[in-house]
Kinemage of the C-alpha trace (Angstrom):
@kinemage 1
@onewidth
@group {chain A} dominant
@subgroup {mainchain}
@vectorlist {calphas} color= white
{ca unk a 1} P -19.544 21.403 13.352
{ca unk a 2} L -18.483 23.669 10.475
{ca unk a 3} L -18.914 27.406 10.709
{ca unk a 4} L -20.143 29.618 7.880
{ca unk a 5} L -16.523 30.627 7.265
{ca unk a 6} L -15.530 26.951 7.021
{ca unk a 7} L -18.193 26.335 4.360
{ca unk a 8} L -17.123 29.431 2.417
{ca unk a 9} L -13.488 28.312 2.501
{ca unk a 10} L -14.425 24.821 1.316
{ca unk a 11} L -16.423 26.142 -1.645
{ca unk a 12} L -13.765 28.718 -2.521
{ca unk a 13} L -11.039 26.075 -2.481
{ca unk a 14} L -13.159 23.692 -4.554
{ca unk a 15} L -13.618 26.270 -7.316
{ca unk a 16} L -9.977 27.359 -7.205
{ca unk a 17} L -8.882 23.716 -7.468
{ca unk a 18} L -11.090 23.194 -10.525
{ca unk a 19} L -9.610 26.295 -12.160
{ca unk a 20} L -6.069 25.167 -11.373
{ca unk a 21} L -6.727 21.617 -12.588
{ca unk a 22} L -7.765 23.029 -15.965
{ca unk a 23} L -5.107 25.743 -16.057
{ca unk a 24} L -7.735 28.496 -16.240
{ca unk a 25} L -6.739 31.978 -15.079
{ca unk a 26} L -9.223 34.523 -13.769
{ca unk a 27} L -8.956 36.445 -17.051
{ca unk a 28} L -9.716 33.264 -18.993
{ca unk a 29} L -12.614 32.503 -16.657
{ca unk a 30} L -14.097 35.934 -17.403
{ca unk a 31} L -13.881 35.160 -21.147
{ca unk a 32} L -15.410 31.715 -20.667
{ca unk a 33} L -18.227 33.168 -18.566
{ca unk a 34} L -18.895 35.754 -21.293
{ca unk a 35} L -19.125 32.907 -23.830
{ca unk a 36} L -22.082 31.488 -21.881
{ca unk a 37} L -23.716 34.902 -21.439
{ca unk a 38} L -22.453 35.788 -17.957
{ca unk a 39} L -20.959 39.258 -17.610
{ca unk a 40} L -18.277 39.544 -14.911
{ca unk a 41} L -15.134 41.637 -14.614
{ca unk a 42} L -11.803 40.112 -13.658
{ca unk a 43} L -11.523 42.190 -10.445
{ca unk a 44} L -15.040 41.121 -9.451
{ca unk a 45} L -14.223 37.426 -10.011
{ca unk a 46} L -10.949 37.791 -8.138
{ca unk a 47} L -12.746 39.424 -5.181
{ca unk a 48} L -15.499 36.796 -5.080
{ca unk a 49} L -12.962 33.987 -4.971
{ca unk a 50} L -10.769 35.762 -2.436
{ca unk a 51} L -13.709 36.297 -0.084
{ca unk a 52} L -15.287 32.927 -0.758
{ca unk a 53} L -18.686 34.590 -0.801
{ca unk a 54} L -20.637 33.921 -3.957
{ca unk a 55} L -23.918 32.326 -4.901
{ca unk a 56} L -24.482 28.740 -5.912
{ca unk a 57} L -25.549 30.144 -9.280
{ca unk a 58} L -22.128 31.776 -9.746
{ca unk a 59} L -20.421 28.516 -8.759
{ca unk a 60} L -22.445 26.558 -11.313
{ca unk a 61} L -21.836 29.197 -13.994
{ca unk a 62} L -18.074 28.942 -13.413
{ca unk a 63} L -18.098 25.154 -13.430
{ca unk a 64} L -20.161 25.096 -16.626
{ca unk a 65} L -17.907 27.696 -18.270
{ca unk a 66} L -14.721 25.701 -17.584
{ca unk a 67} L -16.253 22.386 -18.613
{ca unk a 68} L -16.589 20.656 -15.245
{ca unk a 69} L -18.960 17.726 -15.609
{ca unk a 70} L -18.634 16.271 -12.126
{ca unk a 71} L -17.196 17.155 -8.733
{ca unk a 72} L -15.772 15.169 -5.879
{ca unk a 73} L -16.646 16.869 -2.611
{ca unk a 74} L -14.363 14.827 -0.374
{ca unk a 75} L -11.591 12.263 -0.592
């Protein structure tokens, strides 16, 4: 059974993979979030992704901002 830390790592890695796939840096993510009305600083985004602790809303905002239309949760 997965622990809370396991789930956080999985979600963190999923978002980081989506950013890498699209070649989006944290600074670019901040700009893209601002374009959809979400105010975040680069250090705040960096910390959220490093910790792996962020809301589902933040995850969806990031995915929307970088143009992710679908996700594959497992292989």
